[in-house]
N, C-alpha and C positions, 0 to 999 in steps of 0.2 A: 823201425827198430825202436824199442822203448829206450829212453835215456833216463838216468837216474842221477841226481846231485847227491852224492854220499856224504859230504860234509862241508862246512864253510867255517870261514873266520873272517870277521869283520874287524878290521883294524883301523882305528881313527888316525888318519894321516894329518888332517887339519880340519876341523869344523868350528869356525869362528863366528860368534855373533857380536858383531862389532857396532857400536854407536860411533859412527866415523866423525871425526872432527874435519872441519875445513881444511883442505890441503893435503890431508892424509890419503895414503892409498893401502888398502888392505890385501892380505894374501888370500887367494881363491879357496874356497872349501873342496876337500878331496877326502874320499873314503875308499881305502885300499880293500879289495875284496878277493879272497882266494877260495877256490872250490876244486871239486873232482867229478867228472862225469864218467859213469860207467854204463855198460849196455845192460840188457835185461838179464844177463847171466853174471853180472857183477865183474865183468872184465872191464878194466880202463880202456876208455876211448883214446884214439889217436888222431892225428891230422889237425885240421882246423875247423872251427864252428863259429857260426854267426851268434851272438849272444845279446838278448834284449833284457834290460833291467827296469822294473818299475817299483815304486813305493806305495803302499796302501795304508789305509788307517784299521784295517781288519784282517784277520787270518784267512777268512773266506769272503768272496764277493766284496763288500764295502766300497769305498770310494778311493779312486786312484788319486794320491797327493802329489806325486811326482813322476816323471817318466813319459815316455820311453826314453832311455839312452841306449844306443845300438853300437856294439863293437863287431865289426867285420872281421873273418879270418882270424879269430883268436887261436893261437896255437895251444895244442894240448900236449903236455908232457907226461907220459904214464897216467894220462887222465886229468891231471892238473892243470889249472889255468889261473890266471891273475889279471884283473882288471882294476882300474882306478875310476871310481864314480865321481862325476863332477865336472866341471864346475857346474854345468847347467844341462837340462835335458834338451830334446830336440826343438821344444817350443820356447827354449830360452828361459826357463824358470832356475834359479839357483837351487842346489841341493839343500842349502840352508832353510828354505821355505818348507821342507818336508819335516822338519823337527820342531814346528811350532807347538806340538801337542804331544802327549804320550801316545802309546799304542801305535808303532809303525811296523811294517811288515815289508819284506823285500820279496818281489815276485820275479822269476827268471824264466825265459823263453829260450830254447835252443832251435836255431835254424827256423823252419816255419812251424814248428810244433807247437802244441797247447803249453800252457805254462806249468811248470814242474810244480808238485805238490809235496809235502805242504810248503806254504810261504814261510820264510824265515824270519822270526821276530828280531828286531833290532832293539838292543837293550840300552844299558845306561850311557855307552861311550859318547855317542854323538850329541846327547842332551847335557852331559855333565861338565864338559870342558868349555869354558869361556876365556877369551884373552882379547886385550886390546893393546895395540901398538902405537906408540907415540910417533909425532912426525919425525923424529930423530932416528928411527928404527930403520934397518935395512931391510926392503920388502922384496928384493928382486929374487925371482925364481927361473929356472931353466929346466926344460924337459928334453931329454934325449930320445933317440928313436926306440930305446928299450923301455920307456915309460918310467925312467927313473927320475925322481923329482928332487932337485938339489938346491939349496939356498943356504944363506948365512945361519938362519935359525930353523930350517926344516929339511930333513932327508928322508926320502922314501924308497926303498929298494924292492922292486917287484919280484926279484930273483929269489930272496930269502924271506921276504915279507917284513923286514925288520924297519921300523919307523923311529927316526931321531928327531927330537925337538930339543935345539940348543947343542947339538952335536951331529956331525956328520959321519960318525962311525958308531952307529947303535949296535949294542951288544945283547939286545933282546928284542922281542917282538915290539915292545914300546919302551924307549929309553929317553928319559927325560934329564937334561943337565941344567940346572938353574932353580931358580924359586918358582914354586907352584902356588897357585891360588884355587883351592877346591872349595866351592860353596862359602867364600868368604873366609876360609882358613889358610893362612900363608905358612907354606912349608918350605924353609930355606936350608940351603945345603944338603939336599936330599935328593934321591933317585927314585924313579918308579920303574919296576919290572913287572912285565905281565907274561904269563905262560898259559898254554892251553892243556887241558887235561881231560882225557877220553875214559869214561868209566866202561866197566866190562859189559858184554853183551846181556840183555835181558833175557828173561824165559819168553815163551811164545803164547802163553795165556793173555787173556784181556787185562789191560793195565798192569801188566808184569813191569816192574821198574828196574831202570839201570841207574846207578849213583856215580856220579863223577865229583870225588872229593878233593878240595883244594888243600895241598900240603900244609904243614904248620908254617905260620908266618905270613900266609897268603890270604887275601880277601876275595871271596866270590865277587865278580863284577859282571859276568855274563853267563848265559845258560841256553843251551839249545839241544835239540833231538835230531840225531843222525842216524841213517840207515840206509842200505842200499835196496830195500825191500818195500819201500812206500809204507812202512809199518808205524810210523810215529802217530801217537794219539795226543801229542802234547808234551810240554816240558815246564818245569816251574824251578825258581830258585828256593832253595831252603837256607835262608840266612843264618838261622838259628844253628844250624849244623855245618854251615860253610860248604855246601855241596849243591850239586845241580841234579834234578830228578827227571828222567825221561820215562815215558809210559809206551808200552807196546799196545797197539790197537787189537781189537777182536780179529782173529784169524791172520795176524801179523807173524812175521818171522823173526822178531827180536829187533830191539833198537840199542842204540849207545848214547849216553848222555855225554854232552860236551861242555865243560865249563871253561870260562876264561877267569884266571885267578891273577890278582896283581898285589904286589907289596911295596910299601915306601921304605927306603933305606937311607 
């Protein structure tokens, strides 16, 4: 039976590039991934599936940079699933190593099937956030059987997809409580809220676009193309107009643009 991944959401749970000092212990890098599987008729799948994840440097063929990481018997709730990638793949490579350069794409296999297409481009989040903890910071983490990750400074809930940094009660997909340092700019007494926006379905002609526009006050930080009909012909961020544009391929049945929008407050 043909399986289709109809949407995705990559949330940075913790991706730290640390120049560790002697005697310091760093938190492991984790990427929270949510998706939905449907059958060939667009019906959400149920039960459990074995999922394999790989990261490549190209949307097609190319070189595998990281992976595989395999999750057995992942439960599907109305087709939806959640996994946390990291800290290492089956060969022991840290997921940090996958983001040493731009252009990274996530490939997924379901059970023993072929890799789903298209691969999903990973945009700014895993590249943009850098953090360093001093030897006085509390670095303990614990993970329970539901894959919730909780510590003094990090909280990840796989049930609702919310991620908290500096708080264990996140109120949004990404909730930061404390001082941020983004590319050298310090932001104090601020919060960061991110939301996802899905655009309307495109037309069925070649390169027919779908637009997902970030609301006023939010900034576009991620862009992808979603469809249950394998009709994506790519997507691109339009930063000038604060929107994501996805394109229907020739003979496609329509696509949806999917934008990740964030604001600092």
